[in-house]
N, C-alpha and C positions, 0 to 999 in steps of 0.2 A: 771448804768454812770450817771453823774450826770448832770442838765440840761445844763450847761457851754461848757459840752462835746459833745452836740445833735448840728450835722449840718441838716441841713434840709436836706432830701431830694428832686428829680424830685417827679413830683404826679405820683400815679399808671398809669402806662400806656401799655396796650399789646402788645405796638410796642416799649418799652425800652430798649435797649442794655441788661440790667439786667433781663428782665423780658421774658417769653414764655409763653400766653396760649396753652395748648393742646387740641386740639382738643375729643368729645369723640369718643374712640372709635379706636384714634390713638396712636402709640407706640411714649413716649419722645424722642426729638429728640437729638442725643450724644451734649453732653456739656463738657468743662471742668471743670476740677476737683471745683466741688465745693467753696465755699468759708469759710473762716474758721468762721464766724460765721454769723446766721440771725435773725432777727430784726421784731417778730410777735406780733402787738398791734393787741387785740381783744377787742370791746365792745357792746353793750348790747341791747336795744332793739330800733330803729329806726322807728320813723313815720311820714313820708313825708307828710301824709292828713292834714286835719282840719285848723287850723291857715297856721302853718306851708307850706302848701300847698296852701294857699293861697296867701303867700308869692310869691312860683315860680311861679304862677300865674301872677302877679302884675311883679316882677320882675326876670328872666329867670334866672340872675345870680348872684340869691339868693343863700349867703353860709352858710347851717345853721349848719354847724360843723367850720367854718374859726377861734372861738373862742381854739379849742384843740391842734392848731398847735405846742405850746408847749411841748407838751403832746403823738404829735407822728409823729413831721414831721422828727424824721431819720427810721420810720418804712418801713423795707422792703413790707412787707403783712399786710393792714388792712382789718381786719374782724368785721362784726358784723350782728345780727339777721334784715331782713329788714320784717317789721313788717307788713306794709298795704302793697296792691296794688299801683300799677302806673297807670292809667288809664287815659281815657280823657272821661271824664263823664259831657262837658260844664260846666264849672267852676264851677262844685259840688266836694267836697272834706270831705262832711260827709255825713249821711244819713239824712234830715229834719226831720227824727221820731226816729230816735235810734243815740246819740252820739256814740255809742262804734261802729257803721258802717262807715267806714271812706276808705279813699281812697288819694293816692298822685295822681299828674299830671303826664305823662309822664317826663318833665323836672324833675322830681326826679330821674332819673335814671343819668342825667346830674349833676344835685347837688353832686352823688355819685361817679360819676368818677372824676368830679372837685377834691374832696378832698381830691382823690387818695386812695377811698374805693372801693380795687380791688375785694373785694367778697363781698360774703351775702349768709346768707341761705332764701331760703322764706318758711322752711318748717314754719308753725307757726297757730294759731287758725284764723286768720285774712285772709289766703291767696285766700278766697272763698267771700269775703263779697261785692262785686258788682260781683258777675256772674262767670260763664266758661269765658266767653269773657275775662273778665277784669283781669279774671289768667294766662289767655293766652299772652295776651297783655302787662303783667308786666313782663314777658319771655322775648320776642322780643322787648320792650323797652329797659333792661339792656341789652340782645344783642347787641342791635346795640352801647349803650353806650359804648360797649366791660368791664363789669363786667361783672365778672361770678359769677356763682352762685350754690347752690346745693339745696336739697331737696322737689323739684317740676319738674314737666318733663311732654312730651308729655305720656309717661308712666310710670307701676313701675320702671322699667329696670332705664330708663330715672332720677327717680325721687330719686332712690337709688346710683346715679353712683355720684360720689364726683368730687367735683368744683379741676383739677390738674393742677399744673401751675411747672415752671422753674424759678426761681429766687438765680440770683449770683448760680448758679449754682446746686442749692438745688432744688431736686423731691418732689412736694408736695400735699395730696392730704387732700381734708378739704369736709367729711361728716357731710349734716343735717338731721336731725329726729326732727317727733315731738308726742306729746304724752297728748295733747290738741288741740280739737275741739269745736267750735262752733257752727257749724248746727246737734247735734244729734250723736248718732252712727256713726263714719267712714267708719264700713259695709258698711251703708244703705245711703253710700252720695257716688254720684259721683266722689266726690276727693279721693275715697280709690284708684280710678286707676290712678292718680295724685301726690299724696303726700306719701313721704319717714315717715312712721308710727317706734315709737321708738321699734320696734320690738327684740328681744336681738338674738332670732333664724340669723331673716334677717339678719344685718349687723355685726355681730360677724362672719363667713366667709368674709365678702368683707373685713372686715379689715384686715383682716389677710391675705387676697391676696397682700392689697394694704400696707401693711408693708414690705412684699417683693420686692416690685415698687418702694416705697419711702425712700428721707429720711425722711422725717416728715409728721406726719398723726393725723391729728385734726378731734373732733369730737363735733358737734355744738345740741346741747340739748333744747329743748323750753319744761318744760315741772316744773312739782309742785305746789305748792300752790302759787297766788296770794297774794302780802304782810306779807309772813310769812316770818321768816329771817333762817328759814332751812328745808332743805331739805323732803319731804315728798313721804313717800310712799314705792314704789322701784325706786327711784331714783338711792339711793346710792347703790341698788345691779347691778342697767344698768351698771352705772361708773362703775363698777368694772369690769365686766366683758368684757367694753370696753377697758378698760384698758389690762388689760392678754389676750386680741385677740392683743394689737401693738398698741393703740392710745399714741399718747404721751400727750395730752392734751386732760383733756374736757370741753368741753365751754358752759354754763349752762346760760338761763336765759327765760322768762315769769314771772316771781314771780312780775316787776315791784318797787322790793328792793334788793340791795345787799345782796348774801347768804355768807359765809365764803366757804375756798377755805379746800378739804382735800388732805390726798396724797394716792397714790396705787403705792408702788416698786419703789418710790421717783419722783412720776409723777404726776401733779395736775390737780385734779378737780374744775374749779371755777361753784358752781353750783346754782351762780344765779353776773352777773355783772351788774343787774338795767336796768333801763332808759341810753338809750345813745341822741336819740332827742324824746322826751314824754314830756306833760304836767304832771307834781307835781300833786299829788291829796292832798290838805289840810289837809284831814282826816286819810289818813297816811303820818306823817312827813317826815320817812326814804327816800318816792321817791326825795324828794328836796335832794339826793346825788345818782351819778351810782359811776361806777368804768370804770376804763381801764385795761386790765391784758395784762400787755411785756413778753410777751415770748422770750426769749432770748437763743438764743440753739447753742451749740459751737459744730464742728467738733467731740471734744476732747470729749466730753460725758459732760464736767464741764459746766452745763446750766446756766439761772439767771434767776427768775423770780419775777416778782414784779405788784404792785399795787397802780394804782394813781386815786388819788378820785376825780370826776369833782361836780357841781354846773351846776344849770341851771337861766339862763334870759327866762321867759316864757318856752316853750315848748325845748329852743336849750340852747347845753350844752355849758360849760367853766374851765377852767381850772382851780383849786384854788390856785392862786397863789398871791404873796404879802403879806405886813403883817396883811392890812383889816382883811383877808380869814385866819387868822391862825387859829381861834377860830373851824372855820370849818371843816380844816384837821385836824383837833385836835377830832373833835366829831366823824367828819367822820373812825378815824385808832380808836378807841377805840370800833365804836358799829364792825366796822368787822373784831373785835380782839377778841370780844366774840364771834362773830358768828362760828368766824372760830374755836374756841373751842370747842362747840355743835358741831361740826361732827370729832374731834380731833387732833392733837397735829402740831402746826406751829412752825418758828421762825421766828421775826418780827428785820427787820435792823431800824434804825432810818428813817422817812422822811426828803427828801431832802424839798428844796426851793420850790418845788411843789408840796408834799405832796405824792410823792411815794416812796415806802419801799420795802424793797427787802424782798422777803418771802421765807423758806424754810422751808421741813418737818424736827424736833427740839422737844426738851422739849416744853411740854403746858407751854402757854405763861402767865407773869405775869397777877396775877390778875388787872384790870382794873374794873372801873365803867362799871355795865352792859345799856346798854343803851333802855332797857326798863324802867327801871326808871328815863328817860332823856326826856324829848321832844323837841324835836331842831327847833322845833315851839315856844315856849313860851320864847328865848331870838330875841331883837333884831338880826338880820342874817345879815351881809354883802352881802349874795346872794337875799334879797328883792332888 
């Protein structure tokens, strides 16, 4: 879909005529026949703490996602990983002793809702950064803002329960799990009773059941190695198992850099979409780029997938549009194509004016310069 053909959609709201939130344990309501197409746009890690949290405290209308509008204004569902709790800490948005411990303010939930982010994963290694009370406060703030969440809950049954919704007649289920925990072995931590862990044996039967009840099933996976450009350990085995069980796609995050896409049975696994709202790290130049995955699903089965690069102003994302950012778009695509070759064969279309390119399983992509030999921080980038 070309940028010119994208028309803004109304922000996500549970009261929207085209979307119906399904309460936990309730049967999906009767709906008219699903629309021919459904567009899901997925992003990576969101940190509404630190400086972004301070901006929200200073201005409750602060909109950290506003510069992404060209890339997802037409989305029916917007999803990402909420990396920070959302809690009232008397104005504090990160630990005064350790910068890697942070929380967004309660207003972060409103910022998500205002941006049309209708569902988030809360299963990640920062979920317990401000303890049990902040953990549950986060869920309460999301509920109050009508932002669905998956991956954590009052007990494990709730944590493993997918976020469910009906959008344009499509029944959608999104699971979320983590394989990273910051507070020692999770089986010895109180979080073991509230956080969905990436256990293949636990999730597979839940996916199989969801497959029989829904038109679209997605799995959000928080895992892998930070700043690595390829999946590690048993990540690929888990992804294959979830696809075999019936997932239509796997959406990964945690490495803070984009990793490649792999295909199983024609269904994509995005191992990492990198950052969505997060501070780039100068010592890790590829954190200066993230990605949005556009999943355009069709009732006919002729789905269309694409990847769109994003850059950052501080911690906040923006589309890489316009001539001044053409070099950044090309740099990202060279990197992403090389990362995808490491895990399989993907065919790439020509990037559009926003840098979005279609992707599909296919022959090995043409040889491009290896991004590990290039330092995007070594040139005067328009992102700065």
